[in-house]
N, CA and C of each residue as an Amber inpcrd file, in Angstrom:
protein
   306
 112.0320000 -40.3860000  62.7590000 112.0580000 -40.5450000  61.3800000
 112.0170000 -41.9020000  60.8830000 111.0810000 -42.1970000  59.8590000
 111.0870000 -43.5150000  59.3360000 112.2570000 -43.9070000  58.5900000
 112.5460000 -45.2650000  58.8060000 113.7330000 -45.5590000  57.9830000
 113.2530000 -45.9430000  56.5140000 114.0880000 -45.5930000  55.4840000
 113.7140000 -45.9860000  54.1500000 113.5830000 -47.2890000  54.0040000
 112.5840000 -47.8740000  52.9720000 112.5530000 -49.2650000  52.7480000
 113.7350000 -49.7100000  52.0730000 114.0990000 -51.0450000  52.3370000
 115.3450000 -51.5220000  51.6100000 115.1710000 -51.5090000  50.0810000
 116.3850000 -51.4560000  49.4540000 116.3110000 -51.3300000  47.8640000
 116.4150000 -52.7740000  47.5350000 115.8540000 -52.9840000  46.2800000
 116.0370000 -54.3700000  45.7970000 117.5910000 -54.6880000  45.4360000
 117.8780000 -55.9330000  45.2540000 119.3280000 -56.1770000  45.0370000
 119.8470000 -55.5050000  43.6850000 118.9360000 -55.5620000  42.6720000
 119.2190000 -54.9350000  41.5120000 118.1200000 -54.0300000  41.0130000
 118.4690000 -52.9030000  40.3970000 117.7180000 -51.8510000  39.8220000
 117.9830000 -51.4300000  38.4200000 116.8930000 -51.4200000  37.5900000
 117.1110000 -50.9970000  36.4630000 116.7380000 -49.4570000  36.2730000
 117.6130000 -48.7220000  35.7000000 117.4850000 -47.2120000  35.6450000
 117.2460000 -46.7980000  34.2500000 116.2320000 -45.9210000  34.1540000
 116.0240000 -45.1920000  32.7740000 116.9660000 -44.1310000  32.4370000
 116.8960000 -43.6590000  31.2510000 117.6260000 -42.5390000  30.8970000
 117.4170000 -41.1930000  31.5740000 116.1280000 -40.9820000  31.9870000
 115.8440000 -39.6760000  32.5620000 116.4530000 -39.6700000  34.0400000
 116.2110000 -40.7640000  34.8010000 116.8860000 -40.7400000  36.1260000
 118.3260000 -40.6950000  36.1440000 118.9190000 -41.4650000  35.0760000
 120.3180000 -41.4530000  35.1500000 121.0280000 -40.1110000  34.7010000
 120.4250000 -39.4870000  33.7120000 120.9560000 -38.0970000  33.1870000
 120.7800000 -37.2370000  34.3560000 119.6010000 -37.1220000  35.0070000
 119.3840000 -36.0960000  36.0540000 120.3260000 -36.2700000  37.1710000
 120.6420000 -37.5100000  37.4630000 121.5150000 -37.9790000  38.6870000
 122.8290000 -37.5290000  38.3140000 123.2810000 -37.9180000  36.9840000
 124.7640000 -37.6230000  36.7850000 125.0030000 -36.0510000  36.3930000
 123.9260000 -35.3570000  35.9620000 124.0550000 -33.9250000  35.7070000
 123.6370000 -32.9620000  36.9530000 123.6720000 -33.6080000  38.0510000
 123.1970000 -32.6900000  39.1290000 123.8590000 -31.3820000  39.4800000
 125.0370000 -31.3030000  38.9530000 125.6770000 -29.9710000  39.0400000
 125.5820000 -29.0780000  37.7470000 124.9130000 -29.4670000  36.8440000
 124.7510000 -28.6450000  35.5790000 123.9070000 -27.5460000  35.9190000
 124.4310000 -26.3050000  35.6580000 123.6340000 -25.1180000  35.8130000
 122.2760000 -25.0710000  35.2360000 122.2060000 -25.6450000  33.9950000
 120.8830000 -25.6780000  33.1660000 119.8260000 -26.5270000  34.0520000
 120.1750000 -27.3870000  34.8800000 119.3380000 -28.2220000  35.7340000
 118.9220000 -27.5440000  36.9380000 119.3640000 -26.3430000  37.1720000
 119.0530000 -25.7260000  38.4850000 117.6330000 -25.4170000  38.5300000
 116.8390000 -25.6630000  39.6710000 115.4100000 -25.5530000  39.7310000
 114.6240000 -26.5490000  39.2820000 115.2400000 -27.7120000  38.8330000
 114.4180000 -28.7750000  38.3420000 114.2450000 -29.7870000  39.6950000
 113.0820000 -29.7880000  40.1110000 112.7010000 -30.5500000  41.3620000
 113.1460000 -32.0730000  41.3300000 113.3210000 -32.6400000  40.1200000
 113.5830000 -33.9630000  40.0370000 115.0300000 -34.3720000  40.2900000
 115.9180000 -33.3490000  40.1320000 117.2150000 -33.6500000  40.1790000
 117.8370000 -34.1410000  41.4470000 117.3100000 -33.4820000  42.5790000
 117.7720000 -34.0400000  43.9570000 117.2680000 -35.4230000  44.2490000
 115.9700000 -35.8190000  43.9130000 115.4670000 -37.0700000  43.8910000
 116.1610000 -38.1630000  43.1920000 116.4440000 -37.7660000  41.8570000
 117.2240000 -38.5980000  41.0510000 118.7470000 -39.0240000  41.6460000
 119.3740000 -37.8440000  42.0580000 120.6380000 -37.9890000  42.6710000
 120.7090000 -38.8530000  43.9340000 119.5940000 -38.7450000  44.7090000
 119.4590000 -39.3020000  45.9700000 119.4040000 -40.8460000  45.8280000
 118.4740000 -41.2670000  44.8450000 118.1750000 -42.5560000  44.5980000
 119.4840000 -43.2670000  43.9410000 120.1540000 -42.4950000  43.1810000
 121.2870000 -42.9140000  42.4160000 122.3790000 -43.2740000  43.3740000
 122.5730000 -42.4100000  44.2300000 123.8540000 -42.6030000  45.3230000
 123.5280000 -43.5620000  46.2400000 122.2450000 -43.8070000  46.5640000
 121.7600000 -44.8240000  47.4480000 121.8440000 -46.1860000  46.7280000
 121.4200000 -46.2740000  45.4530000 121.5770000 -47.5250000  44.9180000
 123.0050000 -47.9870000  44.6290000 123.8380000 -47.0520000  44.3710000
 125.2180000 -47.4190000  44.1920000 125.8730000 -48.0230000  45.5110000
 125.2290000 -47.5010000  46.4760000 125.6270000 -48.0860000  47.9030000
 125.1660000 -49.3210000  48.3540000 123.8370000 -49.4200000  47.9250000
 123.0730000 -50.6100000  48.5750000 122.5380000 -51.6860000  47.5140000
 122.8140000 -51.4990000  46.2490000 122.3340000 -52.4040000  45.3260000
 123.1370000 -52.3380000  43.9690000 122.6960000 -52.9140000  43.0130000
 123.4390000 -53.0140000  41.6640000 122.4800000 -52.4130000  40.6790000
 123.1120000 -51.2900000  40.1270000 122.2600000 -50.6300000  38.9650000
 122.6160000 -51.3400000  37.6630000 121.5180000 -51.6410000  36.9820000
 121.5060000 -52.1880000  35.6970000 121.1480000 -51.0290000  34.7900000
 122.0440000 -50.8130000  33.6860000 121.7660000 -49.8610000  32.4370000
 121.7650000 -50.6220000  31.1950000 120.9810000 -50.0930000  30.4030000
 120.9420000 -50.5190000  29.0430000 122.0160000 -49.6360000  28.1880000
 122.7590000 -50.1770000  27.2420000 123.5970000 -49.3830000  26.4360000
 122.9220000 -48.1330000  25.7190000 121.5070000 -48.1820000  25.5940000
 120.9220000 -47.0220000  25.1060000 120.8600000 -45.8740000  25.9890000
 120.7980000 -46.2230000  27.3550000 120.8870000 -45.0220000  28.3550000
 122.2540000 -44.4040000  28.1930000 123.5300000 -45.2740000  28.2540000
 124.5900000 -44.6140000  28.0260000 124.7360000 -43.8850000  26.6510000
 124.1580000 -44.2090000  25.5970000 124.2750000 -43.6490000  24.3060000
 123.4820000 -42.3390000  24.4610000 122.3980000 -42.2290000  25.1930000
 121.5140000 -41.0250000  25.2540000 122.3520000 -40.0040000  26.0160000
 122.9910000 -40.4510000  27.1060000 123.8650000 -39.6810000  28.0740000
 124.9900000 -38.9250000  27.2320000 125.7110000 -39.7920000  26.5530000
 126.8750000 -39.4220000  25.7140000 126.4590000 -38.4390000  24.6420000
 125.2630000 -38.8600000  23.9580000 124.6580000 -37.7750000  22.9250000
 124.4460000 -36.4320000  23.3790000 124.1970000 -36.2010000  24.6860000
 123.8530000 -35.0380000  25.0160000 124.9620000 -34.2440000  25.9070000
 125.8620000 -35.0470000  26.2320000 127.1350000 -34.6790000  26.9820000
 128.0410000 -33.7560000  26.2280000 128.8630000 -32.9980000  26.8730000
 129.8220000 -32.2460000  26.0970000 130.8810000 -33.2600000  25.3700000
 131.1160000 -32.7920000  24.2570000 132.1570000 -33.7070000  23.3740000
 133.3630000 -34.2190000  24.3080000 133.5840000 -35.4650000  24.2450000
 134.8380000 -36.1750000  24.9530000 134.3210000 -36.4530000  26.4670000
 133.2750000 -36.0490000  26.9680000 132.9440000 -36.3800000  28.2870000
 132.5340000 -37.8930000  28.3670000 133.1940000 -38.7800000  29.1960000
 133.0110000 -40.0790000  29.2300000 131.9190000 -40.4720000  30.2110000
 131.2200000 -41.5520000  29.8620000 130.2220000 -42.0270000  30.7880000
 131.1010000 -42.5410000  31.9910000 130.6790000 -42.1040000  33.2930000
 131.4460000 -42.7580000  34.4120000 131.4620000 -44.1930000  34.5350000
 132.5320000 -44.7700000  34.8580000 132.6680000 -46.2080000  34.9720000
 132.9380000 -46.5280000  36.3970000 132.0260000 -47.1050000  37.0730000
 132.1350000 -47.3260000  38.6690000 131.6340000 -48.5990000  39.0430000
 132.0830000 -49.1630000  40.0280000 131.5670000 -50.5130000  40.3400000
 130.1770000 -50.2960000  40.9040000 129.3720000 -51.1880000  40.7790000
 127.9780000 -51.1060000  41.1650000 127.0280000 -50.9210000  39.9590000
 127.7750000 -50.5240000  38.7790000 126.7960000 -50.5410000  37.6290000
 127.1840000 -51.5020000  36.4660000 126.2010000 -52.2180000  36.0850000
 126.1980000 -53.3280000  35.1210000 125.6330000 -52.8760000  33.8290000
 126.3860000 -52.9460000  32.6500000 125.7450000 -52.5470000  31.5220000
 125.1280000 -53.9200000  30.8800000 123.7230000 -53.9000000  30.7440000
 122.9840000 -55.1400000  30.2890000 122.0450000 -54.7980000  29.0440000
 121.8730000 -55.6830000  28.3110000 120.9650000 -55.6160000  27.2140000
 119.5780000 -55.8250000  27.7130000 118.6480000 -55.2330000  27.2450000
 117.2060000 -55.5370000  27.5590000 116.5390000 -56.4090000  26.7900000
 116.0330000 -57.6480000  27.4420000 115.4930000 -58.7180000  26.8310000
 113.8480000 -58.5090000  26.7050000 113.4690000 -59.2660000  25.9320000
 111.9910000 -59.3940000  25.7640000 111.3140000 -59.6180000  27.1710000
 111.8580000 -60.5650000  27.8320000 111.3400000 -60.8960000  29.2080000
 111.4360000 -59.6620000  30.2310000 112.4940000 -58.9760000  30.0680000
 112.7470000 -57.8380000  31.0310000 111.6370000 -56.6840000  30.5670000
 111.5730000 -56.4950000  29.2980000 110.5640000 -55.5290000  28.7760000
 109.0990000 -55.8600000  29.2810000 108.7140000 -57.1730000  29.2580000
 107.3430000 -57.5960000  29.7540000 107.2350000 -57.4230000  31.1640000
 108.2590000 -57.6700000  31.9720000 108.1760000 -57.2530000  33.3760000
 108.1880000 -55.9280000  33.8440000 108.8240000 -54.9690000  33.0000000
 108.8900000 -53.6680000  33.1590000 107.6110000 -52.9230000  32.8220000
 106.9440000 -53.2620000  31.8760000 105.7520000 -52.7580000  31.2430000
 104.5550000 -52.4900000  32.4640000 104.5650000 -53.3250000  33.4150000
 103.5630000 -53.1900000  34.4230000 103.7490000 -51.8120000  35.1670000
 104.8180000 -51.3300000  35.2930000 105.0760000 -50.0150000  35.9560000
 105.5230000 -48.8950000  35.1010000 106.0720000 -49.1680000  33.9070000
 106.6260000 -48.3000000  33.0610000 105.7170000 -47.5720000  32.1050000
 104.5200000 -48.2020000  31.9170000 103.4900000 -47.7380000  30.9070000
 102.3380000 -47.0130000  31.7510000 101.8190000 -45.9280000  31.1080000
 100.5580000 -45.3210000  31.5330000  99.4230000 -46.3820000  31.2860000
  98.3630000 -46.2680000  32.2200000  97.2750000 -47.1750000  31.9530000
  96.7090000 -46.9860000  30.5990000  96.2340000 -47.9680000  29.9790000
  95.8070000 -48.0940000  28.6150000  94.5810000 -46.9750000  28.4090000
  93.8940000 -46.6830000  29.4710000  92.8110000 -45.7170000  29.3340000
  93.3450000 -44.2890000  29.1530000  94.5940000 -44.1370000  29.4940000
  95.3940000 -42.7850000  29.3250000  96.1350000 -42.6460000  28.1090000
  96.2260000 -43.7100000  27.3690000  97.0360000 -43.6380000  26.0250000
  96.1630000 -43.0850000  24.9920000  97.0120000 -42.2570000  24.1590000
  96.2080000 -41.7240000  23.1170000  96.3810000 -42.4200000  21.6950000
């Protein structure tokens, strides 16, 4: 069995991966093939690197959560603002190729 490649020291998580990872026990997510992958990378990132989250990710999670359900506060997660420079660096992998944009 191949060893998984090392994770970077810091990883930025978007709202989709974060919500899928945190709601892995939600019955409405049953059958969603992305849940297991999101949960696996979330757990591994907490163990091996530092997760960077935008406050907007937390807001989206809280907006869809049951009333009064707090966002989990654990070590290994850092809440950061997204800067212009970060957005420029992320656009290389976060955007579809220009030819596929409508």
